[in-house]
N, C-alpha and C positions, 0 to 999 in steps of 0.2 A: 620196395615199392608196393603200393596197394592195388587191389583189384576193384576199388570203389568206382562206381559209375560217375561220369561227368554229369552234373545236374544242370548245366547250362542248356536251356532249351528255348524253342520258339514260344512255348507257352509262358515262360518267364518273361520274354520280351513283350508279349501281348499284355500280360498283367502289369508290368512296369509302365507301359504306355497308358494303360487305363488309370493307374495311380497318378501319373503325371497330369493326365487330362482332368482328374478330379481336383486338381489344385495344389498338390504337394510340390514343394520346392526341391527339385531334384539335385540342386547344388548343395543341399544341406543334409546331414545325416538324419536317419530315422530308425526307429526300432523295428526290426524284422523278427517275427516269431516263427521259429522253425520247429515243427513237431516231429517227435521221434515216437514211433509205435513200438511197444514192448509186449512180450507174451505173458509176463507175470511180475509180481512185486519184487522178487529176487533179482530178476534181470534189470528192472527199473532201478533198484538200489545200486547195483554195480555200475550202471551207466551214470547215475547221479554222482557217485563217488568219483568217477573219472572226470566228469564235467566240473565238479567242485575243485579237483586238483588242478584243472586247466583254467580255473577262475572264470567260468561261464556263469551268467545269470540265468537261472532256470527254475521251473516249478514242475513237480509231478502232479498229474491230474487223473481223475477217473471220469470217463465220458458218462454223462447221466443217462443217455439213451441206451448205450451198448454195454456199459460197465467195463469197457476196455480201458486199460491203463495207458498212459502216455506221458511224455515229458515235453514241455514247451520251453525252448531255449530262446532267450531274447538277445539279439545281436544288433548293436548299433553300427550302421554303415551308410555310406553313400549307396543309394539303390541303383545298381547296375546288374545286368544279367550275369556278368562275370563275377561280381562280388557275391551275389546270391549263390551262384554255382559253386564258388570256392568254399563258402561257408557250409553249404549242404554237404559237399564232399568231405570236409574236415569232420563234420558231425557224423556222417555215415561211417567214417573210419572208426570213430569211437563206438558208435552204436553196434556196428556189425561184429565187433570183438566179443560182444555178449549176446548176440542174437536179436538185437533191435534193428530198426531201419528208419531212415528219414521218410516221413509221410507227407511232407509238403510244407509250404510257408505262406505267410500272409503278413499284412501290416495295415495299420490305420493311417499310414503316411505321416506327414508332418504338418498337415493343414488342419490343426486342431479346432479351429473355429467352426468346422463343418461336422464335428462328431455329434451323433445323436445324444440327447440327454437321457439318463436312466429314468 
């Protein structure tokens, strides 16, 4: 058993309600981006190797403002607090093995007609 925290929270519920009120269809899957904070490139690579072995869709990135490294994991799911919590818990188990940690999540929802143009 793991000591990973349960990521299901009141804040998740509030954010999910906001996403629903913005017009997303909560009965349809959407891509949830879960960020993992890492201390260095070696840590990031180890986590990426583990994510790849588990067949996750992810990208490593460097924050332009802080130069901190991170990993953005894309998970398709029905957006519920329980599903978000479960996904974050699984990713925390992977990340914490190498010193990383889940830093949060976000989504554009699935109401793509409302996305701003570049």
